[in-house]
N, C-alpha and C positions, 0 to 999 in steps of 0.2 A: 504494500500500500504506500502511495506517495502523496505528499501534500504539496500544494503550490507554494512557491516561495513568496515571501512577504513583499518583495520588490516588484511584483507583477502589477501592471495597471490595467484597467478595463480597456477593451478595444475602442478604437476611435469611432466616433459617431458623426455621421453627416446625413442630413435629410436628403432623400432621393429627389423630392419635388417640393415645391412650396405648398402650403396648405390652401385649400380652396377658399375663395371669397364667398361670403354669405350675404344675401339680400332678401328683403321681404317681398320683392316683386320678382316675377318669373323672367327668365332669360328667353331669348327668341327660340331656343331649341327646346324649351320646357313648356308644358301646358298645365293649367290649373284643373284639378279634378273637382274641387268643390269650393265655392266662395260663399261666405255668409251674406245673407240678404239684408243686412243692416245691423245696427247695434242692438243687441238684446237688452231688455230692461234689467237693471240691477235688482237683485232681490231686496225686498224691503222688510221681510219678516224673519222669523226664527223657526227652524225646524229642529226639534229635539226628539231624539229617540232614546227612551229609558229602558234599561234592562237591569233589574236589581238595583245595585248601588252605582251603576255606571250610567252616565248621561252623555250622549253624543250630540253635539251641536253642529249642524251642517252650515247654517248661515247665522252669524251673530249680529247683534245690534250693539255697537260700541257706544258707550257713554261714560262720562266721568262726572264726579261731583266732589268738590273740595270739602274735606271734613273740617268743620268749624273748630277754631281754637279757643273761642270765647263764647259766653252766653250772657244774657241780660237778666239780672236779679234785682228787684226793687229799683229799677231805673238806672243801674250802673253795670258796666261791663266787668265780668269776672273771667278769669282763666278757667278753661274746662279741666276738671280734675282727671287724673289718670285712672285707669282701671285698677281697682284695688279691693282687697277684703282684709280688714284689720280687726282682730278681736281684742277686747279688753276684758279679760276674765271670761266667765261663762255666760253672762247675760248681755253684755254690751258689745256692739260691733259697728264698724263703718264699712259699707259696701257700695261700690260704684261700678256699675256694669253698663255696657252699651250694646243694644240689640238693634240691628239694622234690618229693615224689610224693604225690598225693592219690588214694586208692583208694576207689571206691564199690562196695559189694557189695549185690546184691539177692537175696532168697530168693523163688523162684517159688512153691513149695508149702510150707506150714507143716509137714505131716507128713514131707515129704522134704526136710529142711533141708540135706542134703548136695548138693542140686541148686541150687547158687548160681552166680551170674554176677557177675563183677567187671570193672569198667572202671577204668583209671587214667590220670591226666594227670600228666606230669612237666615241670618247668621249672626253670631256674636262677634263683636269686635274688641280686641285688646288694644287699648289706647295707652301708649307710653310715650309722652312727648320727650324729646331729647333736648335738654337745655343744659348748657355748660356754663360754669361761672365765667364772668368776664375776666377775672384774674384769680389766681390761686390764693388760698388763705395764707396768712403769715405762718412761717415755720414755727415760731414761738408766739402763739397768740395771747400773751399775758397782757391783761388790760392795764396793769400798772406800768409795764415797760413800754407800751406802744401808744397809749392814749395821748401823750404829749408829743411824742416824736412823729407819729403817723395818725393824726386824728381823722384823716379821710378814710382809714381802714375800718372805722367803727360807726355804726348808726346808733343814735341815742333817741330813746322815747321816754318822755317824762310824764308823770301823772301825779296830781295833787290829791292826797287822801285827807278828808276831814274826819276828825275823831268825834264819834257820837257820844253824847252825854256830858262832855266837858267843854264848856263854852270858852274858857280862858286858855285852853291848850292850843299850842300852835299846830298848824297843819303839817302833815308829813309829805315830803316830796320823794317820790319813788322814781329812780332812773334805771332804765334797762339799756344795757349796751350789748349789741350783737354785731357780727361782721357785716360790713356794708355791701359785700358782693351780692347777697340776696338769693343766690342759687347755690345749692349744695349737692354733693353726691349722696346717694341714698344711704350708704354705710358710713359716711364721714361724720364724726362727732362735730356738733356745732357749739363752739365756745360762746358763752354769754356771761355777763356780770350784772347782778341786781343790787 
């Protein structure tokens, strides 16, 4: 048994003739067997064939709808909360789910518009907006070490508390300091000072 040596190269290749040119019109030596009698109308509906859990769509109706990122509550715009299920003990929980239903309605006869047919598709949507902080948190977020040197890194919220039952007692001022970035990673601890 013999093996080819490693220094052998493949044989030289040269095309025998140039490739033919292609055209949508016939040459004088060719003839057309069939020609379309005009443009056919594009399909406007959907044909779906279902077999068990498999659905085959022959013609689709493409559409798009932008998912809103805000909603209006008591006259003000609020960010849409992400999909979540958070439990607090055995009785209390917070749950936010989004259920989308798309309804397609077709009218079979224009004069009898009450003869309509509707199909709907429903699905659950997991909404997790991706928001990154504008800048990272300080590596050492000590309030005492950075409030004077980097005041722009902290947001301050103040609230005055009146003491009940004591008319001559001064009011208490409560200050909350939190990082000014406003957006945090889910597992990142949020430093604050009260």
